[in-house]
N, C-alpha and C positions, 0 to 999 in steps of 0.2 A: 844388396839390391831390394827389391819393394814386392813384398811377401803377399796378396790375396785373402779373406776369409771369406768365407758362402754362411750368412743367416740360414735359420733352418725355412725360414719362407721361402729365398731363396733356392733352397735345395729342391724346395717343396714344387716349385714352380717347375724348374728344370726334369724331374721329372716326371710332371704331370705334363712336361710337351710330349714324351714319351707317345700319351694315350693320347693326343688331338687334346687336353686344359686348357693350355694357355699355349703361348708361343715365348719363345726367347727371350727376357725382358734387355730392355736397352743398355745395361749392364754387361749381358753376352756380350763379349766381345771377346777372339785370341788378344792379348795372349792371356786373358781371362779364363780361369776355371771352369766356370760355369762354359764356357764352346767346347771346352774339351769333356765335358760332364751331356752337354748335347751332342757330340757327335757319335759319345761311346749309345748314351740312348735308341740313337737314331738307327745302328750296325744289328746286321738283321731284319731291319726291316723293310717292306714291299710297298712302296710309293707309285700306287699310280697316279698318272701322270696324262691330265684329258687333252690331247692339245690334238687338231688341227692338222691331218693326212694327206693335205695336199698336190705337195710337192714330193718329189725321189729325196731330192737335197736333203730337206727337214727331218724328213724320216729315217734315213742313213747321217744327218749331224747326230739324230737320240740317241741310235742305236749307239754310236760311240760315246756317247755322254750316259750311256746305262753304262757299260764296260768300261770306264772312267771310274764313276761313283761304286759299281761294286769292288774293282780292286783297290780301290781306296778307300773307302768306309764300308762295307761289307752291305749295302743298299742293290734290293734287287730295286731298278727301275720300266716300271710296265708300262712303257704305250699305247692310251687307249687312245686307238683314232677317233676323230670325230672330224662332221664335217660344217657341223655348225655349233659353233661356243655356248650362242644361247639355250641350246637341250640340256649341258650340263648345268649351264643354271637354271634352268625349268624344276631337272634335276635335283636339284639342292634344295629350293623352294621345299620342290613334295618334301624332301629326307623333314623339311623342318617341321612344316604343316606335319606330316607325320607322326610329331615328340622324338623322332632321333637327336639323342644329344652326344656330347664330345667323344670324339671318338666309334662312335658309330654308324660316319657318316662314308659311301660310295667311293670321292676321289678325293685327292689330297693334293695334287697340286693341280693347276687351270693353266693357261696360257690364255690370256686374259688382255682387254684395253679399252675405254667405250663408251657406249651404251652396257656392254654386261658389266663392267668395274661400275658402273654407276648403280644400276640393278640392284645386285650384288651386295653396295655398300649400303645401300638406303637400306635392303629390305635387311641387315645384321647377319647375312650370311657367310661373310668372312670371318679370319681367326683374328684375337688381338693384336693390334700393330706387334711386326718384327721387322718387316723388312732393315730397316735400318739397322737392325741390330745388329744386323752380316758382318762378318770380316773383310769382306772383300766390297763391300759397300759406302768403303774410303774412299776406295778408288773411280768410283763412279760423276760422271764431268755433272752433278747437281747446276753448275755457274752456269758453264757453256752449251747444257742441252735439259732446259728447268721444264721441257717432259716429262724429266723423268720426275719430279712430282707431285705433276699436275696432268693426270690422265683427264683431256677434251676437258678440259676448263674443273674438272674434277680432283682437290686438293687427294696425293694418295693417303695421304696421314699412315705410313708405312704400311698399309697394310697390301700392299704388292710389290712386288720388285723386279725393278727395272733388267730389260732382257736385250729387247732390242731397240736400234731406229728406223726410222721413215723416215720420206719428205717426198712431198710430190716434187717431182721432176721430168722433164721433158726431153724427149733424145733423137737427133735426126740424124743424115745421111747429111755431111758437112759438105759433100761436093750437089746435091741437090739444093742445100737450105743453110747459105754461107753466113747469113745474118740472122739469129734465131730472133725469134720475135722474146723482150725483156717485160711483159706486163703482159693484161688483159688485154688492154686498149692495143696495143704491136698487132696481140694475136686476132684479133678483130681485123686489122689493117691488114696483116698478110690474109685471112681468109678471103676479103674483097679483092685481093688484087690476086688470089688464086683460088678460084667458086671451086669448092670440090674435092679439098685435095685435103681438107681437115675434119677429124672427128672426135666425139670422146665417146668413151661406153653408157652406154641408156643402164640408168637410174631404174634399181634400188643398187648396179653390181656402183663397188665401195671406190673405186679411185674415178668413177665418172660422179658420184657425189661428192666427194673430195676434188672436184672441176669448179662444181655448181659452188661447192665452199668459200674455191678460191676466187671465184668471179664474186661473190656477195661480201668476202674478207675487204676485196676493191675496190665497190660501190657502194658498198657503206657509210653512210655519214657519223655512227659514231664507234667505233669496231669495240670499245667494252661495253657496248647492251649484248653483244655475242657473247658474252662473259658468262651471259647466266638465263638460266633459261628464259624461255622466249614468252611474251604475253601475249594473250590470242589479238585484246586491243592492238596491240600493235604491232601485228606481226603483218599486214598488209603495211604499213608504213616502212617499216623498215625495209619488204623484200622488194616493193616497187623497182629499184633503184636494175637489181638483177636481171627480175622481171625485164626491163626493157632492154641494159644489153642484149641478153641471150634472145631476146624477141629482132634485135638489132642482129647475132652472127649466127641463128640459125638459117636464115634461105642465104649464106653461101657455105655452111656445110656439105658434105659431104651425101649425095642423097638430098642437097635443100633442107636440111635439118628431119626428114619426114621420118627418116629412119636412124638407127644408132645400133654400131658392133652390139653385141652382146658384152665384152668383155677385152680388158688392157691386151689378151694376148692375142685376138682376133687383129685391133688397131697394127699391132706389132707387127705382126706376118700383112699388112696390108701395107706399112711404110715401109716395109722391106721390099715385097714387091715393086716400091713405086707409082703405088696408089694413094698412098696419102702420102702429106711433106714429114710428117712428124708424129713421135707418138708418147706413150705419160705412162708414168708410174707411179709407184708411191716406193719404191725399193733405188736408191740410189746407185748400187750396184748391177745393176739388171744387165741394163744394155753393157757395161763389162763381163757380164756370165755371159751374155748373149754371142760376142766378139770373141769370148775365150775360147765355146763351143761351133764358132766357125757358122753362126746362123745368122750374124751380121759382117758386115763389112769394116776391115778398122780404120773405116770414114766415117762410124757412125759417131758423134760426140753427143754427152749428156749435159742436161745446164736448168737451172733452177730463174726463175724470175730475179733482177735486179733486188729490188726491194724486199725479197724472199719467199716461199712459200709455206704453207702448210707442210708443218710435221707433224708426229706424235712420237712413243716410246711405246711399245709393245711391253706386256709382266709376266709375269707369273705369278698366281696367289693360292692360297691356303683355306680351300673351307673351314668355318667355324668349327663342320662338325668328323674331321680330318683325322682316319685312323691314324696315321704317320705323322705325323706334326713334325715332329723330330728329324726322321728322314726327310720331308719335304724343305726340311729347311737348311738343312744340309745339300739337299740337289740345287739348290736355288744358287747356296752362296757359293758352288762350283761353278755354276754356271755364270756368276760373277767373274772368274777370274780368270786371270791372263789371260790363260791358256786355251777354257774354254771360248772366251767375244774373240780374239787372235783367231778361231781356226773358222768361226762362225763368220769372220769378216772375211774369210780367205774366199775370194771366187771360187776357187778349185772344190770347196766345201757344200758355200753357202751363198757367200755373198753378203749376208746381214749385218747394217753397219751396226760398231760398236756405243755401247751407253757407257765406257769409261773415261777420263783424261787420262788419254795415255801417256803424256810426261808423267802425269802422279807416279807413275809406274817405275819401278827401280828401273837398270840400265838393260839387264838380263831379259825382262819380261819386257820389257820398252821394244827391243829389238825383234816378237813376233809378229809385229806391224808393219807393214810398208812404210818407208818413207816419203814417196814418191807414189802419188796415182799412175798405176793402172789406162789403160787406152779402152774405152766409152765410162769412163769415171766420171767425175764433176769436179772441172781441175780448180773454178772455184765455187766451194762454196756457197749460200746465197744464207742472209740470215733464216729462221727457223720462226714462222708465225705460230699464234695457237691455236690448235682447234678451237672453233664455235661449239660452247657447251654441247652436249650431250644428246641434251632434250630440241637441239634447233634439227637433227637429223631426219627424225618423224615429219616435220610437217611440213620441210620445207622440199624430201622424195614426194609428196603427195601430191604439193600443188602444181609441182612441174609433171608428174603423173597428166594431171587431171588437165597442165595447158599443151604437155609436147606429147600425150600418146593417144 
Protein backbone atom coordinates (compact mmCIF):
# COMPACT_ATOMS: atom_id res chain seq x y z
CA UNK A 1 0.00 0.00 0.00
CA UNK A 2 1.28 3.44 -0.92
CA UNK A 3 1.72 5.86 1.97
CA UNK A 4 1.89 9.63 1.88
CA UNK A 5 3.76 12.04 4.07
CA UNK A 6 3.37 15.78 4.36
CA UNK A 7 6.12 18.34 4.41
CA UNK A 8 6.24 20.98 7.12
CA UNK A 9 5.11 23.56 4.51
CA UNK A 10 2.12 21.41 3.54
CA UNK A 11 1.07 20.98 7.16
CA UNK A 12 1.31 24.73 7.67
CA UNK A 13 -0.87 25.33 4.62
CA UNK A 14 -3.54 22.99 5.94
CA UNK A 15 -3.41 24.57 9.37
CA UNK A 16 -3.59 27.99 7.75
CA UNK A 17 -6.82 27.09 6.02
CA UNK A 18 -8.47 26.82 9.41
CA UNK A 19 -7.86 30.50 9.96
CA UNK A 20 -8.50 31.57 6.39
CA UNK A 21 -4.82 32.06 5.47
CA UNK A 22 -4.94 29.90 2.37
CA UNK A 23 -6.93 27.23 0.60
CA UNK A 24 -6.11 23.55 0.48
CA UNK A 25 -3.53 23.03 -2.26
CA UNK A 26 -3.97 20.77 -5.28
CA UNK A 27 -2.57 17.71 -3.55
CA UNK A 28 -5.14 18.00 -0.75
CA UNK A 29 -7.51 15.32 -2.02
CA UNK A 30 -8.92 12.13 -0.58
CA UNK A 31 -7.38 9.68 0.12
CA UNK A 32 -4.46 12.01 0.89
CA UNK A 33 -4.08 12.65 4.62
CA UNK A 34 -4.17 16.39 3.89
CA UNK A 35 -7.92 16.34 3.20
CA UNK A 36 -8.56 14.52 6.47
CA UNK A 37 -6.56 17.23 8.21
CA UNK A 38 -8.67 19.88 6.52
CA UNK A 39 -11.86 18.20 7.73
CA UNK A 40 -10.38 18.07 11.22
CA UNK A 41 -9.58 21.80 11.07
CA UNK A 42 -13.15 22.49 9.91
CA UNK A 43 -14.80 20.69 12.82
CA UNK A 44 -16.41 23.17 15.18
CA UNK A 45 -16.31 26.06 12.72
CA UNK A 46 -19.32 28.20 11.84
CA UNK A 47 -19.62 28.84 8.11
CA UNK A 48 -21.59 31.94 7.13
CA UNK A 49 -23.04 31.09 3.71
CA UNK A 50 -24.36 34.20 1.95
CA UNK A 51 -26.95 32.91 -0.50
CA UNK A 52 -30.02 34.20 -2.29
CA UNK A 53 -33.14 33.53 -0.24
CA UNK A 54 -35.92 34.23 -2.72
CA UNK A 55 -37.17 30.65 -2.96
CA UNK A 56 -38.74 28.51 -0.23
CA UNK A 57 -37.33 25.41 -1.92
CA UNK A 58 -33.81 26.84 -1.95
CA UNK A 59 -34.05 27.85 1.70
CA UNK A 60 -35.36 24.43 2.69
CA UNK A 61 -32.57 22.75 0.77
CA UNK A 62 -29.94 24.80 2.57
CA UNK A 63 -31.52 23.88 5.91
CA UNK A 64 -31.12 20.24 4.91
CA UNK A 65 -27.47 20.87 3.95
CA UNK A 66 -26.90 22.50 7.34
CA UNK A 67 -28.17 19.40 9.11
CA UNK A 68 -26.01 17.11 6.98
CA UNK A 69 -22.73 18.97 7.49
CA UNK A 70 -23.43 19.35 11.20
CA UNK A 71 -23.89 15.60 11.62
CA UNK A 72 -21.06 14.52 9.33
CA UNK A 73 -18.41 17.19 9.94
CA UNK A 74 -19.39 19.13 13.05
CA UNK A 75 -19.81 22.32 11.02
CA UNK A 76 -22.44 24.91 11.87
CA UNK A 77 -23.78 26.29 8.58
CA UNK A 78 -25.57 29.63 8.85
CA UNK A 79 -27.58 30.72 5.81
CA UNK A 80 -27.17 34.49 5.57
CA UNK A 81 -30.19 35.35 3.45
CA UNK A 82 -29.52 37.93 0.76
CA UNK A 83 -31.47 39.41 -2.14
CA UNK A 84 -28.56 40.69 -4.24
CA UNK A 85 -25.10 39.10 -4.41
CA UNK A 86 -23.66 42.45 -5.49
CA UNK A 87 -24.20 43.61 -1.90
CA UNK A 88 -21.91 40.83 -0.68
CA UNK A 89 -19.25 41.86 -3.18
CA UNK A 90 -19.47 45.45 -1.88
CA UNK A 91 -19.12 44.23 1.71
CA UNK A 92 -16.01 42.14 1.04
CA UNK A 93 -14.50 44.98 -1.00
CA UNK A 94 -15.15 47.37 1.90
CA UNK A 95 -13.46 44.94 4.28
CA UNK A 96 -10.40 44.82 2.05
CA UNK A 97 -10.31 48.60 1.83
CA UNK A 98 -10.51 48.74 5.63
CA UNK A 99 -7.45 46.48 5.84
CA UNK A 100 -9.11 43.30 7.08
CA UNK A 101 -6.71 40.40 6.68
CA UNK A 102 -7.14 36.64 6.26
CA UNK A 103 -9.47 35.24 8.90
CA UNK A 104 -11.06 38.63 9.65
CA UNK A 105 -13.98 38.61 7.21
CA UNK A 106 -17.72 38.27 7.76
CA UNK A 107 -18.40 36.05 4.71
CA UNK A 108 -17.16 32.45 4.51
CA UNK A 109 -19.02 31.18 1.45
CA UNK A 110 -21.07 32.97 -1.20
CA UNK A 111 -23.41 31.75 -3.95
CA UNK A 112 -22.10 33.54 -7.02
CA UNK A 113 -21.51 33.68 -10.76
CA UNK A 114 -21.27 36.04 -13.70
CA UNK A 115 -20.55 39.70 -13.12
CA UNK A 116 -20.13 39.29 -9.36
CA UNK A 117 -17.49 36.59 -9.75
CA UNK A 118 -15.69 38.63 -12.39
CA UNK A 119 -15.63 41.63 -10.04
CA UNK A 120 -14.34 39.62 -7.05
CA UNK A 121 -11.68 37.91 -9.13
CA UNK A 122 -10.54 41.17 -10.71
CA UNK A 123 -10.31 42.95 -7.35
CA UNK A 124 -8.46 40.16 -5.55
CA UNK A 125 -11.35 39.40 -3.20
CA UNK A 126 -11.24 35.61 -3.52
CA UNK A 127 -9.28 32.88 -1.77
CA UNK A 128 -6.38 31.41 -3.72
CA UNK A 129 -7.31 28.46 -6.01
CA UNK A 130 -8.93 25.66 -4.04
CA UNK A 131 -11.98 24.29 -5.89
CA UNK A 132 -10.30 21.71 -8.11
CA UNK A 133 -8.63 20.21 -5.03
CA UNK A 134 -11.99 19.12 -3.59
CA UNK A 135 -12.28 15.31 -3.57
CA UNK A 136 -15.68 15.39 -5.28
CA UNK A 137 -14.51 17.71 -8.04
CA UNK A 138 -13.32 14.62 -9.98
CA UNK A 139 -16.98 13.86 -10.72
CA UNK A 140 -17.76 17.29 -12.21
CA UNK A 141 -18.63 17.13 -15.91
CA UNK A 142 -16.00 19.60 -17.10
CA UNK A 143 -16.12 18.20 -20.66
CA UNK A 144 -19.86 18.04 -21.29
CA UNK A 145 -20.49 21.15 -19.20
CA UNK A 146 -17.52 23.41 -19.94
CA UNK A 147 -19.14 26.31 -18.11
CA UNK A 148 -18.11 24.54 -14.90
CA UNK A 149 -14.64 25.94 -15.65
CA UNK A 150 -15.64 29.16 -17.39
CA UNK A 151 -17.98 31.67 -15.80
CA UNK A 152 -19.42 34.15 -18.33
CA UNK A 153 -16.21 33.74 -20.39
CA UNK A 154 -14.06 34.35 -17.29
CA UNK A 155 -11.92 31.30 -16.36
CA UNK A 156 -12.70 30.15 -12.83
CA UNK A 157 -9.06 29.17 -12.17
CA UNK A 158 -10.15 27.13 -9.16
CA UNK A 159 -11.50 30.16 -7.31
CA UNK A 160 -15.12 29.00 -7.27
CA UNK A 161 -16.69 25.55 -7.10
CA UNK A 162 -19.57 24.58 -9.41
CA UNK A 163 -22.88 23.97 -7.68
CA UNK A 164 -25.69 23.87 -10.23
CA UNK A 165 -26.50 24.24 -13.91
CA UNK A 166 -28.79 26.53 -15.82
CA UNK A 167 -29.74 26.76 -19.48
CA UNK A 168 -32.10 29.07 -21.30
CA UNK A 169 -35.26 27.04 -21.90
CA UNK A 170 -38.70 27.62 -23.38
CA UNK A 171 -41.90 25.84 -22.41
CA UNK A 172 -45.47 25.79 -23.67
CA UNK A 173 -48.68 23.80 -23.62
CA UNK A 174 -48.28 21.33 -26.49
CA UNK A 175 -52.03 21.50 -27.09
CA UNK A 176 -51.70 25.18 -27.99
CA UNK A 177 -48.26 25.09 -29.58
CA UNK A 178 -47.60 21.67 -31.14
CA UNK A 179 -44.56 22.86 -33.15
CA UNK A 180 -42.27 24.98 -30.95
CA UNK A 181 -39.85 27.43 -32.61
CA UNK A 182 -36.28 26.17 -32.85
CA UNK A 183 -34.46 29.48 -33.34
CA UNK A 184 -34.94 33.21 -32.96
CA UNK A 185 -35.84 33.37 -36.65
CA UNK A 186 -38.63 30.82 -36.13
CA UNK A 187 -39.75 32.71 -33.03
CA UNK A 188 -40.09 35.87 -35.11
CA UNK A 189 -42.10 33.96 -37.72
CA UNK A 190 -44.39 32.63 -34.97
CA UNK A 191 -44.87 36.12 -33.53
CA UNK A 192 -45.91 37.37 -36.93
CA UNK A 193 -48.47 34.57 -37.26
CA UNK A 194 -49.72 34.98 -33.70
CA UNK A 195 -49.36 38.69 -32.84
CA UNK A 196 -49.61 39.65 -29.18
CA UNK A 197 -49.04 36.10 -27.90
CA UNK A 198 -45.30 36.26 -27.17
CA UNK A 199 -43.24 38.40 -24.82
CA UNK A 200 -40.12 38.37 -22.65
CA UNK A 201 -39.30 39.98 -19.28
CA UNK A 202 -38.40 43.64 -19.05
CA UNK A 203 -34.68 44.18 -18.72
CA UNK A 204 -32.70 44.19 -16.45
CA UNK A 205 -34.55 41.06 -15.33
CA UNK A 206 -31.96 38.29 -15.68
CA UNK A 207 -34.11 36.08 -17.92
CA UNK A 208 -35.05 39.05 -20.10
CA UNK A 209 -31.39 39.93 -20.50
CA UNK A 210 -30.66 36.31 -21.39
CA UNK A 211 -33.35 36.41 -24.10
CA UNK A 212 -31.62 39.43 -25.62
CA UNK A 213 -28.17 37.82 -25.32
CA UNK A 214 -29.52 34.69 -27.04
CA UNK A 215 -30.72 36.89 -29.90
CA UNK A 216 -27.30 38.58 -29.97
CA UNK A 217 -25.54 35.22 -30.25
CA UNK A 218 -27.75 34.18 -33.14
CA UNK A 219 -27.23 37.40 -35.09
CA UNK A 220 -23.65 38.46 -34.41
CA UNK A 221 -21.27 38.07 -37.34
CA UNK A 222 -18.43 36.63 -35.21
CA UNK A 223 -19.45 34.87 -32.00
CA UNK A 224 -15.85 34.92 -30.82
CA UNK A 225 -15.97 38.66 -30.28
CA UNK A 226 -18.46 38.10 -27.45
CA UNK A 227 -15.93 36.15 -25.43
CA UNK A 228 -14.01 39.37 -24.78
CA UNK A 229 -15.10 42.65 -23.19
CA UNK A 230 -16.76 44.99 -25.69
CA UNK A 231 -14.72 47.75 -27.23
CA UNK A 232 -16.66 51.00 -27.27
CA UNK A 233 -15.74 51.71 -30.88
CA UNK A 234 -17.10 48.34 -32.04
CA UNK A 235 -20.16 48.01 -29.81
CA UNK A 236 -22.54 49.64 -32.29
CA UNK A 237 -21.26 47.54 -35.19
CA UNK A 238 -21.38 44.23 -33.29
CA UNK A 239 -24.86 44.81 -31.87
CA UNK A 240 -26.50 46.38 -34.93
CA UNK A 241 -28.00 43.04 -36.15
CA UNK A 242 -29.46 42.47 -32.67
CA UNK A 243 -31.37 45.77 -32.69
CA UNK A 244 -32.57 45.10 -36.23
CA UNK A 245 -33.99 41.77 -35.08
CA UNK A 246 -35.66 43.25 -31.99
CA UNK A 247 -37.06 46.13 -34.04
CA UNK A 248 -38.70 43.53 -36.30
CA UNK A 249 -39.93 41.41 -33.38
CA UNK A 250 -41.32 43.98 -30.95
CA UNK A 251 -44.36 45.19 -32.95
CA UNK A 252 -45.67 41.60 -32.87
CA UNK A 253 -45.18 41.06 -29.13
CA UNK A 254 -47.71 41.37 -26.31
CA UNK A 255 -48.99 44.95 -26.21
CA UNK A 256 -47.03 45.72 -29.34
CA UNK A 257 -43.72 45.56 -27.52
CA UNK A 258 -44.55 48.81 -25.73
CA UNK A 259 -44.72 47.07 -22.36
CA UNK A 260 -42.98 43.99 -20.98
CA UNK A 261 -43.88 41.66 -18.09
CA UNK A 262 -41.77 42.28 -15.01
CA UNK A 263 -40.37 38.77 -14.56
CA UNK A 264 -40.55 35.13 -15.74
CA UNK A 265 -43.17 34.31 -13.09
CA UNK A 266 -45.57 36.79 -14.68
CA UNK A 267 -44.99 35.28 -18.10
CA UNK A 268 -45.49 31.78 -16.71
CA UNK A 269 -48.88 32.76 -15.35
CA UNK A 270 -49.84 34.47 -18.60
CA UNK A 271 -48.89 31.32 -20.49
CA UNK A 272 -50.87 29.16 -18.06
CA UNK A 273 -53.90 31.42 -18.57
CA UNK A 274 -53.59 31.14 -22.36
CA UNK A 275 -52.76 34.81 -22.83
CA UNK A 276 -49.26 33.97 -24.09
CA UNK A 277 -48.18 30.98 -26.17
CA UNK A 278 -44.90 30.25 -24.43
CA UNK A 279 -42.86 31.02 -21.36
CA UNK A 280 -39.14 31.07 -20.71
CA UNK A 281 -36.85 30.16 -17.86
CA UNK A 282 -33.20 29.65 -17.01
CA UNK A 283 -33.95 26.48 -15.05
CA UNK A 284 -34.71 23.56 -17.41
CA UNK A 285 -36.54 21.81 -14.56
CA UNK A 286 -38.93 24.65 -13.78
CA UNK A 287 -41.77 23.35 -16.01
CA UNK A 288 -41.49 19.92 -14.39
CA UNK A 289 -41.60 21.59 -10.97
CA UNK A 290 -44.76 23.45 -11.95
CA UNK A 291 -46.40 20.31 -13.33
CA UNK A 292 -45.56 18.39 -10.16
CA UNK A 293 -47.09 21.22 -8.10
CA UNK A 294 -50.18 21.10 -10.36
CA UNK A 295 -49.78 24.70 -11.36
CA UNK A 296 -49.29 23.70 -14.99
CA UNK A 297 -50.99 20.89 -16.95
CA UNK A 298 -49.11 17.72 -17.87
CA UNK A 299 -49.40 18.72 -21.54
CA UNK A 300 -46.71 21.39 -21.02
CA UNK A 301 -43.40 20.57 -22.72
CA UNK A 302 -40.04 22.32 -22.57
CA UNK A 303 -37.32 22.66 -25.16
CA UNK A 304 -34.18 24.48 -26.17
CA UNK A 305 -33.33 25.76 -29.63
CA UNK A 306 -31.95 23.07 -31.93
CA UNK A 307 -28.51 24.67 -32.30
CA UNK A 308 -28.29 25.44 -28.59
CA UNK A 309 -29.15 28.04 -26.00
CA UNK A 310 -27.15 30.06 -23.51
CA UNK A 311 -26.20 28.14 -20.41
CA UNK A 312 -24.07 28.72 -17.38
CA UNK A 313 -23.09 27.28 -14.07
CA UNK A 314 -23.65 28.82 -10.69
CA UNK A 315 -20.94 28.43 -8.10
CA UNK A 316 -19.87 28.92 -4.52
CA UNK A 317 -16.79 30.99 -3.73
CA UNK A 318 -14.74 31.79 -0.63
CA UNK A 319 -13.60 35.37 0.07
CA UNK A 320 -9.91 35.98 0.67
CA UNK A 321 -10.51 36.82 4.34
CA UNK A 322 -12.98 34.08 5.32
CA UNK A 323 -12.82 33.14 9.00
CA UNK A 324 -13.85 29.54 8.30
CA UNK A 325 -12.00 28.79 5.06
CA UNK A 326 -11.52 25.14 6.01
CA UNK A 327 -15.20 24.69 6.86
CA UNK A 328 -16.24 26.48 3.68
CA UNK A 329 -14.22 24.04 1.58
CA UNK A 330 -15.74 21.05 3.35
CA UNK A 331 -19.24 22.44 2.75
CA UNK A 332 -18.41 23.07 -0.92
CA UNK A 333 -17.19 19.49 -1.25
CA UNK A 334 -20.42 18.19 0.29
CA UNK A 335 -22.43 20.30 -2.17
CA UNK A 336 -20.65 18.35 -4.94
CA UNK A 337 -21.49 14.96 -3.43
CA UNK A 338 -23.90 12.69 -5.30
CA UNK A 339 -26.21 12.78 -2.29
CA UNK A 340 -26.44 16.57 -2.27
CA UNK A 341 -26.54 16.95 -6.06
CA UNK A 342 -29.26 14.31 -6.50
CA UNK A 343 -31.45 15.91 -3.84
CA UNK A 344 -30.98 19.34 -5.40
CA UNK A 345 -31.87 17.96 -8.87
CA UNK A 346 -35.01 16.28 -7.50
CA UNK A 347 -37.96 18.47 -8.47
CA UNK A 348 -39.70 17.62 -5.21
CA UNK A 349 -36.88 19.41 -3.37
CA UNK A 350 -35.51 22.01 -5.79
CA UNK A 351 -35.08 20.83 -9.38
CA UNK A 352 -31.68 22.43 -10.02
CA UNK A 353 -29.72 20.43 -12.65
CA UNK A 354 -26.56 18.69 -11.52
CA UNK A 355 -23.01 19.71 -12.43
CA UNK A 356 -21.83 16.11 -12.17
CA UNK A 357 -21.12 13.59 -14.90
CA UNK A 358 -23.48 10.97 -13.51
CA UNK A 359 -21.81 8.24 -15.60
CA UNK A 360 -18.60 8.76 -13.59
CA UNK A 361 -20.28 7.96 -10.28
CA UNK A 362 -20.17 4.57 -8.58
CA UNK A 363 -23.33 2.53 -9.36
CA UNK A 364 -24.96 3.10 -5.97
CA UNK A 365 -24.59 6.87 -6.28
CA UNK A 366 -25.59 6.87 -9.94
CA UNK A 367 -28.86 5.23 -8.92
CA UNK A 368 -29.78 8.36 -6.94
CA UNK A 369 -30.48 10.17 -10.23
CA UNK A 370 -33.55 9.32 -12.40
CA UNK A 371 -32.74 7.62 -15.70
CA UNK A 372 -35.69 9.06 -17.66
CA UNK A 373 -36.93 12.66 -17.94
CA UNK A 374 -40.02 13.55 -15.94
CA UNK A 375 -43.08 15.26 -17.47
CA UNK A 376 -42.12 18.82 -18.34
CA UNK A 377 -38.37 18.19 -18.45
CA UNK A 378 -36.40 18.74 -21.65
CA UNK A 379 -36.56 15.49 -23.61
CA UNK A 380 -33.61 16.26 -25.89
CA UNK A 381 -31.18 18.72 -24.29
CA UNK A 382 -29.54 21.03 -26.82
CA UNK A 383 -25.92 22.19 -26.82
CA UNK A 384 -24.99 24.73 -24.18
CA UNK A 385 -23.83 28.00 -25.70
CA UNK A 386 -21.36 30.01 -23.59
CA UNK A 387 -22.45 33.28 -22.07
CA UNK A 388 -20.99 36.43 -23.61
CA UNK A 389 -18.32 38.01 -21.44
CA UNK A 390 -19.83 39.54 -18.31
CA UNK A 391 -18.78 43.00 -19.48
CA UNK A 392 -21.41 42.89 -22.27
CA UNK A 393 -24.33 42.87 -19.86
CA UNK A 394 -24.31 46.49 -18.71
CA UNK A 395 -23.95 48.17 -22.13
CA UNK A 396 -26.52 45.85 -23.73
CA UNK A 397 -29.04 46.55 -20.96
CA UNK A 398 -28.46 50.29 -21.16
CA UNK A 399 -28.84 50.37 -24.94
CA UNK A 400 -31.98 48.21 -24.74
CA UNK A 401 -33.50 50.59 -22.18
CA UNK A 402 -32.63 53.62 -24.30
CA UNK A 403 -34.32 52.09 -27.34
CA UNK A 404 -37.38 50.35 -25.90
CA UNK A 405 -38.42 52.00 -22.63
